[in-house]
C-alpha angles and dihedrals in degrees: 000000000000113000129207123234119192111204116196117187117186140190141031128283146163087222107051116185131199092180093113093056091049091049092053090048090053098043097040106034093159095050126093109237116204110192132198133175119201114195143146119275119249097013102094133074129229094270090061093064092040092056093049097045088126095064139066106249121216114196118199122209105241090202093059094053100035094092094054092045092051090047094053091047091050091057095064117088094179123054129175113246094237094045119102099209098208092048094049096045094041089054093053089048090055090048090052088059091045090053090075088061091054092051093055112108128243105063125108093205134004123212120193123192143156118269087236096051133099125182135203117193108226098203136005095007123258096314092210094164103042116142116272137044101265124149105230121208117172120247099246133092097031095153117184089008091297134124122274119253099206107086139005134163140178140093116357095245093052095048091049090050089054091048094052096073092116090070091057096049096096090057096044090049092050089053091056100250120157120255099244125128104226095039090052092049092052088052096045096047089050093055108035106036117099092181128064117277112226128189111212120195101250122150112234122206112200118178101291097352140087121204121186103137142034118289132205119234090270093056097251121133113263103171117105086216094055094116093048091048092049090050091049089051092056089049092045092051094051093048093054094036090127091059096052114071114239095259094048093042092053091049093045093053091049091049088049091051091048089052089050089056092052088051097050122089117272117284129192113298096243093054093041093055093045093052095045090051091051095052097039113127114237 
């Protein structure tokens, strides 16, 4: 029986990626894939629309939502030093509009991702249709002990609840929480989800970063299995090399190699700096 996957991509970026759509086509060839992109009008170049020509693109008017975004920012007395308030809150505002797409009936599973993100399953594939109603958010990118904001998938109602964080910002601000995307998502998922939260080991590629393990607030690796995960990432990239385009594949392998270097035991400083310089992403 054919199953229906609803893919929702959100955001703006100078580096749009259709890799997730191609991956779904490759791993679920018998499934119907309905794709949407929710973005801000007037903030993307021609390449953006060419990359996402397979999707229905929904453009939001920034002027219409700006008052609500500014009001939400103004409620927070505490802001993380590395957080750009407007970027964070406008992202959640965009998600809130995308939630209505998740809530539409007819999909067996909904997957939501950022428009600048690619993923590689490290073992067992994506497992979109595993038994149970869990919301699945990959392990990587959990800055400040939060929950990553790049990819999530699961039942429509669970994904929609995840995407509705914008509606809860006034309450979270009033409680004294810090304006920081990953920390707010950890708080939000802990409160609104009525299904289990699972953290599958997917490797996430985001512009010039690679996430395949938990990160402390300063971005350094904290998982004891970081080396194992990094090796698994390299293997996963190789096995799915036909899904990733050449340019993305090359970047992904270099990033995975750099992650391996960070996971290895310390080496003499001279060699360490030379190796890191060699694998640095331009």
